[in-house]
C-alpha angles and dihedrals in degrees: 000000000000124000093263091054091047091053092047090049091051091049090048090052091051092049094049091046090052091049093053109037095172094064095032100120097046096043094043092049092048093046092046091050091050091048094047091047092050092048092047090051092049093047094048092048092050092047093049091047095051103035125066102231096182097094091045092050091047090051099045105031123069097222094183093060090043092053091043088062093055115105101224093187089059091047092050091050088061093053118092096229094174092054091045092052092046092052091048092049090048091048097051095035094231095181090059091049090051092049092050095047095045090046092057092044091050091047094052091044091051091049089052092050091049092050091050089049090053091049091048091049091052091048091051090048091053092050091049091048091052092048091051092043093241120156116210121217111242113253110251117215116235091242091057091054092050091053093055 
């Protein structure tokens, strides 16, 4: 209710009280209370809309004690944790991250296994050469050939 409506309501209350003098006090009091309540609501809404109440609340309200009274278990029961986790996983694309990381791990593991296989193959070849009394020619590096 804005101030114009409050004034019109007060004038209406005065007119109806004048028209019915037997019930004047009760009707006038009720109408005045309604008008005052409507004006107080309007004024408080306007004040809250135009004034930043944050500093005042920080100064006057002990937020630590207010938060200490909050039952966090009860609050967490109201939260849809499964839906929250699903939305986070969808947002960060967790399955793709897992595929990429396991792919690189598998690739490096496979490379390691191949290198061990090559080393094992060379060791077996050396053992066979010794058993057959073969002498391998030392491998000459390309730079050594170029120097000759």
